[in-house]
DRENTORKOL-3810 file (N, C-alpha, C; in nm, 4 decimals):
REM DRENTORKOL-3810
@n.u->3.1457; n.v->2.1823; n.w->0.2492; ca.u->3.0809; ca.v->2.1125; ca.w->0.1338; c.u->2.9650; c.v->2.0305; c.w->0.1495
@n.u->2.8623; n.v->2.0594; n.w->0.0932; ca.u->2.7209; ca.v->1.9569; ca.w->0.1373; c.u->2.7153; c.v->1.8398; c.w->-0.0021
@n.u->2.6882; n.v->1.7439; n.w->0.0564; ca.u->2.6912; ca.v->1.6132; ca.w->-0.0573; c.u->2.5466; c.v->1.6167; c.w->-0.1049
@n.u->2.4797; n.v->1.6209; n.w->-0.0081; ca.u->2.3121; ca.v->1.6067; ca.w->-0.0183; c.u->2.2191; c.v->1.7124; c.w->-0.0588
@n.u->2.1438; n.v->1.7475; n.w->-0.1648; ca.u->2.0885; ca.v->1.8826; ca.w->-0.1381; c.u->1.9804; c.v->1.8631; c.w->-0.0398
@n.u->1.9149; n.v->2.0134; n.w->0.0004; ca.u->1.8297; ca.v->2.0532; ca.w->0.1154; c.u->1.7312; c.v->1.9940; c.w->0.0352
@n.u->1.6314; n.v->1.8911; n.w->0.1341; ca.u->1.5608; ca.v->1.7863; ca.w->0.0622; c.u->1.4203; c.v->1.8527; c.w->0.1686
@n.u->1.3308; n.v->1.8774; n.w->0.0594; ca.u->1.2002; ca.v->1.9877; ca.w->0.1648; c.u->1.1017; c.v->1.8886; c.w->0.1685
@n.u->0.9648; n.v->1.9323; n.w->0.1893; ca.u->0.8591; ca.v->1.8114; ca.w->0.1878; c.u->0.8133; c.v->1.8631; c.w->0.0086
@n.u->0.8495; n.v->1.8965; n.w->-0.0642; ca.u->0.7985; ca.v->1.8934; ca.w->-0.2311; c.u->0.8753; c.v->1.7815; c.w->-0.2376
@n.u->0.9915; n.v->1.7162; n.w->-0.2067; ca.u->1.0668; ca.v->1.5838; ca.w->-0.2544; c.u->1.0353; c.v->1.4427; c.w->-0.1961
@n.u->0.9476; n.v->1.4691; n.w->-0.0999; ca.u->0.8557; ca.v->1.3700; ca.w->-0.0220; c.u->0.7574; c.v->1.3276; c.w->-0.0488
@n.u->0.6785; n.v->1.4739; n.w->-0.0919; ca.u->0.5185; ca.v->1.4651; ca.w->-0.1616; c.u->0.5666; c.v->1.4053; c.w->-0.2947
@n.u->0.6437; n.v->1.4546; n.w->-0.4078; ca.u->0.6614; ca.v->1.3885; ca.w->-0.5284; c.u->0.7002; c.v->1.2167; c.w->-0.5029
@n.u->0.7957; n.v->1.1684; n.w->-0.4297; ca.u->0.8060; ca.v->1.0440; ca.w->-0.3795; c.u->0.6620; c.v->0.9483; c.w->-0.3236
@n.u->0.5898; n.v->1.0328; n.w->-0.2482; ca.u->0.4518; ca.v->1.0102; ca.w->-0.2290; c.u->0.3610; c.v->0.9538; c.w->-0.3440
@n.u->0.3595; n.v->1.0610; n.w->-0.4329; ca.u->0.3217; ca.v->1.0732; ca.w->-0.5535; c.u->0.2830; c.v->0.9122; c.w->-0.6439
@n.u->0.4515; n.v->0.9017; n.w->-0.6478; ca.u->0.4776; ca.v->0.8368; ca.w->-0.7277; c.u->0.4749; c.v->0.7196; c.w->-0.6714
@n.u->0.4922; n.v->0.6866; n.w->-0.5742; ca.u->0.4727; ca.v->0.5375; ca.w->-0.5117; c.u->0.2857; c.v->0.5287; c.w->-0.4981
@n.u->0.2132; n.v->0.5834; n.w->-0.4955; ca.u->0.0896; ca.v->0.5777; ca.w->-0.4696; c.u->0.0218; c.v->0.5724; c.w->-0.6620
@n.u->0.1133; n.v->0.6065; n.w->-0.7404; ca.u->0.0793; ca.v->0.6112; ca.w->-0.8639; c.u->0.1047; c.v->0.4496; c.w->-0.9255
@n.u->0.2464; n.v->0.4391; n.w->-0.8650; ca.u->0.2452; ca.v->0.2503; ca.w->-0.9006; c.u->0.1794; c.v->0.1619; c.w->-0.8421
@n.u->0.1133; n.v->0.2104; n.w->-0.7117; ca.u->0.0448; ca.v->0.1439; ca.w->-0.6586; c.u->-0.1181; c.v->0.0832; c.w->-0.7451
@n.u->-0.1786; n.v->0.2468; n.w->-0.7618; ca.u->-0.2524; ca.v->0.2528; ca.w->-0.8349; c.u->-0.2494; c.v->0.1573; c.w->-0.9868
@n.u->-0.1314; n.v->0.1766; n.w->-1.0638; ca.u->-0.1014; ca.v->0.0824; ca.w->-1.1866; c.u->-0.0927; c.v->-0.0808; c.w->-1.1543
@n.u->-0.0358; n.v->-0.1015; n.w->-1.0346; ca.u->-0.0361; ca.v->-0.2494; ca.w->-1.0030; c.u->-0.1821; c.v->-0.2824; c.w->-0.9661
@n.u->-0.2714; n.v->-0.2214; n.w->-0.9126; ca.u->-0.3658; ca.v->-0.2980; ca.w->-0.8849; c.u->-0.4535; c.v->-0.3068; c.w->-1.0344
@n.u->-0.4530; n.v->-0.1950; n.w->-1.1278; ca.u->-0.5269; ca.v->-0.1839; ca.w->-1.2274; c.u->-0.4453; c.v->-0.3005; c.w->-1.3260
@n.u->-0.3409; n.v->-0.3282; n.w->-1.3402; ca.u->-0.2982; ca.v->-0.3851; ca.w->-1.4581; c.u->-0.3194; c.v->-0.5345; c.w->-1.3998
@n.u->-0.2170; n.v->-0.5725; n.w->-1.2857; ca.u->-0.2136; ca.v->-0.7434; ca.w->-1.2254; c.u->-0.3359; c.v->-0.7996; c.w->-1.2270
@n.u->-0.3333; n.v->-0.9365; n.w->-1.2518; ca.u->-0.4670; ca.v->-0.9907; ca.w->-1.2235; c.u->-0.4228; c.v->-1.1089; c.w->-1.1103
@n.u->-0.2752; n.v->-1.1155; n.w->-1.0527; ca.u->-0.2468; ca.v->-1.1891; ca.w->-0.9382; c.u->-0.2847; c.v->-1.1324; c.w->-0.8211
@n.u->-0.3748; n.v->-1.2011; n.w->-0.7292; ca.u->-0.3963; ca.v->-1.1413; ca.w->-0.6523; c.u->-0.2995; c.v->-1.1048; c.w->-0.5379
@n.u->-0.2050; n.v->-1.1756; n.w->-0.5176; ca.u->-0.0957; ca.v->-1.1529; ca.w->-0.4324; c.u->-0.0305; c.v->-1.0122; c.w->-0.4702
@n.u->0.0057; n.v->-1.0132; n.w->-0.5758; ca.u->0.0488; ca.v->-0.8989; ca.w->-0.6403; c.u->-0.0391; c.v->-0.7612; c.w->-0.6235
@n.u->-0.1676; n.v->-0.7526; n.w->-0.6347; ca.u->-0.2653; ca.v->-0.6544; ca.w->-0.6214; c.u->-0.2673; c.v->-0.6468; c.w->-0.4632
@n.u->-0.2664; n.v->-0.7318; n.w->-0.3968; ca.u->-0.2186; ca.v->-0.6759; ca.w->-0.2370; c.u->-0.0997; c.v->-0.6462; c.w->-0.2149
@n.u->0.0066; n.v->-0.6656; n.w->-0.2497; ca.u->0.1356; ca.v->-0.5903; ca.w->-0.2458; c.u->0.1091; c.v->-0.4093; c.w->-0.3046
@n.u->0.0459; n.v->-0.4106; n.w->-0.3898; ca.u->0.0155; ca.v->-0.2938; ca.w->-0.4602; c.u->-0.0888; c.v->-0.2161; c.w->-0.3622
@n.u->-0.1795; n.v->-0.2645; n.w->-0.3119; ca.u->-0.2635; ca.v->-0.1865; ca.w->-0.2478; c.u->-0.1642; c.v->-0.1516; c.w->-0.0740
@n.u->-0.0628; n.v->-0.2019; n.w->-0.0518; ca.u->0.0177; ca.v->-0.1776; ca.w->0.0424; c.u->0.1162; c.v->-0.0840; c.w->0.0319
@n.u->0.1751; n.v->-0.1019; n.w->-0.1009; ca.u->0.2647; ca.v->0.0279; ca.w->-0.1818; c.u->0.1499; c.v->0.1553; c.w->-0.1302
@n.u->0.0094; n.v->0.1646; n.w->-0.1922; ca.u->-0.0415; ca.v->0.2746; ca.w->-0.2009; c.u->-0.0749; c.v->0.3298; c.w->-0.0288
@n.u->-0.0678; n.v->0.2361; n.w->0.0639; ca.u->-0.0798; ca.v->0.2484; ca.w->0.2261; c.u->0.0347; c.v->0.3437; c.w->0.2385
@n.u->0.1472; n.v->0.2479; n.w->0.2036; ca.u->0.2736; ca.v->0.3357; ca.w->0.2820; c.u->0.3071; c.v->0.4826; c.w->0.2069
@n.u->0.2719; n.v->0.5098; n.w->0.0552; ca.u->0.2955; ca.v->0.6127; ca.w->-0.0309; c.u->0.2026; c.v->0.7243; c.w->0.0865
@n.u->0.1186; n.v->0.6664; n.w->0.1460; ca.u->0.0090; ca.v->0.7956; ca.w->0.2032; c.u->0.0783; c.v->0.8123; c.w->0.3597
@n.u->0.1274; n.v->0.7001; n.w->0.4107; ca.u->0.2118; ca.v->0.7103; ca.w->0.5416; c.u->0.3354; c.v->0.8163; c.w->0.5263
@n.u->0.3744; n.v->0.8150; n.w->0.4288; ca.u->0.5167; ca.v->0.8518; ca.w->0.4076; c.u->0.4934; c.v->1.0054; c.w->0.3588
@n.u->0.3613; n.v->1.0483; n.w->0.3281; ca.u->0.2940; ca.v->1.1725; ca.w->0.3319; c.u->0.2544; c.v->1.2569; c.w->0.4479
@n.u->0.1718; n.v->1.1707; n.w->0.5060; ca.u->0.1463; ca.v->1.1889; ca.w->0.6659; c.u->0.2544; c.v->1.2103; c.w->0.7530
@n.u->0.3849; n.v->1.1595; n.w->0.7630; ca.u->0.4948; ca.v->1.1764; ca.w->0.8286; c.u->0.5465; c.v->1.2952; c.w->0.7759
@n.u->0.5372; n.v->1.3346; n.w->0.6611; ca.u->0.6101; ca.v->1.4730; ca.w->0.6181; c.u->0.5457; c.v->1.5727; c.w->0.6630
@n.u->0.4174; n.v->1.5666; n.w->0.6605; ca.u->0.3521; ca.v->1.6918; ca.w->0.6692; c.u->0.3382; c.v->1.7038; c.w->0.8168
@n.u->0.3445; n.v->1.5991; n.w->0.9387; ca.u->0.3448; ca.v->1.6167; ca.w->1.0420; c.u->0.4867; c.v->1.6643; c.w->1.0735
@n.u->0.5666; n.v->1.6256; n.w->1.0039; ca.u->0.7067; ca.v->1.6901; ca.w->1.0400; c.u->0.7640; c.v->1.8324; c.w->0.9719
@n.u->0.6303; n.v->1.8738; n.w->0.9024; ca.u->0.6552; ca.v->2.0150; ca.w->0.8404; c.u->0.5996; c.v->2.1138; c.w->0.9655
@n.u->0.4813; n.v->2.0615; n.w->1.0055; ca.u->0.4204; ca.v->2.1219; ca.w->1.0902; c.u->0.4668; c.v->2.0996; c.w->1.2623
@n.u->0.5598; n.v->2.0212; n.w->1.3081; ca.u->0.6206; ca.v->1.9958; ca.w->1.4116; c.u->0.5361; c.v->1.9572; c.w->1.5263
@n.u->0.3990; n.v->1.8807; n.w->1.4848; ca.u->0.3271; ca.v->1.7830; ca.w->1.5408; c.u->0.3487; c.v->1.6551; c.w->1.5525
@n.u->0.2981; n.v->1.5516; n.w->1.6250; ca.u->0.2934; ca.v->1.4550; ca.w->1.6133; c.u->0.1581; c.v->1.3732; c.w->1.5704
@n.u->0.0721; n.v->1.4305; n.w->1.5357; ca.u->-0.0671; ca.v->1.3394; ca.w->1.5261; c.u->-0.0354; c.v->1.2972; c.w->1.4017
@n.u->-0.0076; n.v->1.3459; n.w->1.2882; ca.u->0.0340; ca.v->1.2351; ca.w->1.1610; c.u->0.0856; c.v->1.1347; c.w->1.2206
@n.u->0.2122; n.v->1.1194; n.w->1.2771; ca.u->0.2459; ca.v->0.9948; ca.w->1.3243; c.u->0.1856; c.v->0.8909; c.w->1.4006
@n.u->0.0976; n.v->0.9546; n.w->1.4732; ca.u->0.0130; ca.v->0.8517; ca.w->1.5437; c.u->-0.0845; c.v->0.8091; c.w->1.4770
@n.u->-0.1496; n.v->0.8783; n.w->1.3290; ca.u->-0.2450; ca.v->0.8287; ca.w->1.2393; c.u->-0.1897; c.v->0.7118; c.w->1.1593
@n.u->-0.0390; n.v->0.7402; n.w->1.1433; ca.u->0.0499; ca.v->0.6245; ca.w->1.0686; c.u->0.0105; c.v->0.4654; c.w->1.1339
@n.u->0.0461; n.v->0.5474; n.w->1.2533; ca.u->0.0776; ca.v->0.3949; ca.w->1.3608; c.u->-0.0862; c.v->0.3515; c.w->1.2792
@n.u->-0.1938; n.v->0.3757; n.w->1.3671; ca.u->-0.3075; ca.v->0.2969; ca.w->1.3280; c.u->-0.3605; c.v->0.2756; c.w->1.1858
@n.u->-0.2907; n.v->0.3459; n.w->1.0569; ca.u->-0.3138; ca.v->0.2783; ca.w->0.9334; c.u->-0.2120; c.v->0.1481; c.w->0.9343
@n.u->-0.1171; n.v->0.1507; n.w->0.9839; ca.u->-0.0308; ca.v->0.0123; ca.w->1.0133; c.u->-0.0898; c.v->-0.0884; c.w->1.0672
@n.u->-0.1877; n.v->-0.0686; n.w->1.1664; ca.u->-0.2327; ca.v->-0.1919; ca.w->1.2435; c.u->-0.3680; c.v->-0.2182; c.w->1.1616
@n.u->-0.4463; n.v->-0.1232; n.w->1.0820; ca.u->-0.5059; ca.v->-0.1801; ca.w->0.9935; c.u->-0.4377; c.v->-0.2392; c.w->0.8806
@n.u->-0.3713; n.v->-0.2111; n.w->0.8353; ca.u->-0.2848; ca.v->-0.2893; ca.w->0.7029; c.u->-0.2339; c.v->-0.4084; c.w->0.7622
@n.u->-0.1940; n.v->-0.4165; n.w->0.8661; ca.u->-0.1762; ca.v->-0.5645; ca.w->0.9145; c.u->-0.2469; c.v->-0.6217; c.w->0.9469
@n.u->-0.3930; n.v->-0.6156; n.w->1.0018; ca.u->-0.4962; ca.v->-0.6757; ca.w->0.9592; c.u->-0.5616; c.v->-0.7128; c.w->0.8224
@n.u->-0.5433; n.v->-0.6107; n.w->0.7461; ca.u->-0.6040; ca.v->-0.6459; ca.w->0.6072; c.u->-0.4834; c.v->-0.7015; c.w->0.5698
@n.u->-0.3778; n.v->-0.7641; n.w->0.5695; ca.u->-0.3201; ca.v->-0.8476; ca.w->0.4893; c.u->-0.3322; c.v->-0.9779; c.w->0.5783
@n.u->-0.3667; n.v->-1.0026; n.w->0.6952; ca.u->-0.3979; ca.v->-1.1384; ca.w->0.7536; c.u->-0.5716; c.v->-1.1699; c.w->0.7018
@n.u->-0.6377; n.v->-1.1061; n.w->0.6841; ca.u->-0.7490; ca.v->-1.1535; ca.w->0.6046; c.u->-0.7321; c.v->-1.1907; c.w->0.5129
@n.u->-0.6408; n.v->-1.0720; n.w->0.4151; ca.u->-0.6471; ca.v->-1.1120; ca.w->0.2482; c.u->-0.5259; c.v->-1.2450; c.w->0.2351
@n.u->-0.4431; n.v->-1.2390; n.w->0.3207; ca.u->-0.3728; ca.v->-1.3737; ca.w->0.2806; c.u->-0.4924; c.v->-1.5081; c.w->0.3048
@n.u->-0.5762; n.v->-1.5058; n.w->0.4142; ca.u->-0.6546; ca.v->-1.6059; ca.w->0.4736; c.u->-0.7535; c.v->-1.6547; c.w->0.3225
@n.u->-0.7790; n.v->-1.5320; n.w->0.2738; ca.u->-0.8858; ca.v->-1.5545; ca.w->0.1744; c.u->-0.8270; c.v->-1.6120; c.w->0.0737
@n.u->-0.7097; n.v->-1.5365; n.w->0.0300; ca.u->-0.5877; ca.v->-1.5818; ca.w->-0.1198; c.u->-0.5530; c.v->-1.7437; c.w->-0.0623
@n.u->-0.5410; n.v->-1.8099; n.w->0.0438; ca.u->-0.5231; ca.v->-1.9327; ca.w->0.0816; c.u->-0.6413; c.v->-2.0092; c.w->0.0499
@n.u->-0.7678; n.v->-1.9924; n.w->0.0601; ca.u->-0.8539; ca.v->-2.0569; ca.w->0.0578; c.u->-0.8872; c.v->-2.0665; c.w->-0.1049
@n.u->-0.8882; n.v->-1.9701; n.w->-0.1699; ca.u->-0.8875; ca.v->-1.9498; ca.w->-0.3176; c.u->-0.7523; c.v->-2.0356; c.w->-0.3883
@n.u->-0.6423; n.v->-2.0539; n.w->-0.3409; ca.u->-0.5705; ca.v->-2.1370; ca.w->-0.4040; c.u->-0.5776; c.v->-2.2988; c.w->-0.3812
@n.u->-0.6574; n.v->-2.3301; n.w->-0.2589; ca.u->-0.6692; ca.v->-2.4315; ca.w->-0.2138; c.u->-0.8101; c.v->-2.4923; c.w->-0.2879
@n.u->-0.8988; n.v->-2.4098; n.w->-0.3502; ca.u->-1.0433; ca.v->-2.4292; ca.w->-0.3974; c.u->-0.9848; c.v->-2.4491; c.w->-0.5691
@n.u->-0.8942; n.v->-2.3513; n.w->-0.6026; ca.u->-0.9130; ca.v->-2.3238; ca.w->-0.7269; c.u->-0.7580; c.v->-2.3583; c.w->-0.7906
@n.u->-0.6762; n.v->-2.3631; n.w->-0.6794; ca.u->-0.5319; ca.v->-2.4070; ca.w->-0.7583; c.u->-0.4886; c.v->-2.2869; c.w->-0.8141
@n.u->-0.4797; n.v->-2.1646; n.w->-0.8190; ca.u->-0.4694; ca.v->-2.0426; ca.w->-0.8652; c.u->-0.5140; c.v->-1.9278; c.w->-0.7964
@n.u->-0.3885; n.v->-1.8286; n.w->-0.7935; ca.u->-0.4148; ca.v->-1.6799; ca.w->-0.7138; c.u->-0.4844; c.v->-1.6099; c.w->-0.8199
@n.u->-0.5311; n.v->-1.6108; n.w->-0.9657; ca.u->-0.5608; ca.v->-1.5327; ca.w->-1.0612; c.u->-0.6989; c.v->-1.4772; c.w->-1.0143
@n.u->-0.7366; n.v->-1.3819; n.w->-1.0203; ca.u->-0.8837; ca.v->-1.3034; ca.w->-1.0142; c.u->-0.9334; c.v->-1.3154; c.w->-1.0857
@n.u->-0.9330; n.v->-1.3497; n.w->-1.2267; ca.u->-1.0417; ca.v->-1.3923; ca.w->-1.3121; c.u->-1.0870; c.v->-1.5359; c.w->-1.2928
@n.u->-1.0130; n.v->-1.6422; n.w->-1.1826; ca.u->-1.1099; ca.v->-1.7033; ca.w->-1.1794; c.u->-1.2050; c.v->-1.7296; c.w->-1.0273
@n.u->-1.1953; n.v->-1.6257; n.w->-0.9870; ca.u->-1.2882; ca.v->-1.5815; ca.w->-0.8991; c.u->-1.4618; c.v->-1.5759; c.w->-0.9238
@n.u->-1.4892; n.v->-1.5928; n.w->-1.0956; ca.u->-1.6034; ca.v->-1.6000; ca.w->-1.1711; c.u->-1.6377; c.v->-1.7548; c.w->-1.1564
@n.u->-1.5713; n.v->-1.8573; n.w->-1.1087; ca.u->-1.5872; ca.v->-1.9461; ca.w->-1.0927; c.u->-1.6800; c.v->-2.0292; c.w->-0.9639
@n.u->-1.6657; n.v->-1.9005; n.w->-0.8855; ca.u->-1.7045; ca.v->-1.9356; ca.w->-0.7238; c.u->-1.8451; c.v->-1.9297; c.w->-0.7340
@n.u->-1.9125; n.v->-1.8427; n.w->-0.8168; ca.u->-2.0431; ca.v->-1.7905; ca.w->-0.8133; c.u->-2.1208; c.v->-1.9058; c.w->-0.8285
@n.u->-2.0811; n.v->-2.0055; n.w->-0.9011; ca.u->-2.2606; ca.v->-2.1230; ca.w->-0.8573; c.u->-2.2075; c.v->-2.2561; c.w->-0.8446
END
């Protein structure tokens, strides 16, 4: 007796598409910069899930190695993004992206 059904690559791809769509909605709807960065990270993780699923399906490790490099770039992006957010909060006392217009002049 099997409790879980057979999970195919379609299940992983639908999960990846759903996570990516949620990330896009988070970037488009939210005005808080921290939540926008979290949404971008969600989109990167959705792509990582799809790459690992395709890598497993084809039986090679190229996709998994590529995921490693994506995670390194994402960590660097988070470090730079948080530094920018800290300076934004220090100068304007808010993380709202609409307040960035005040930095123009």
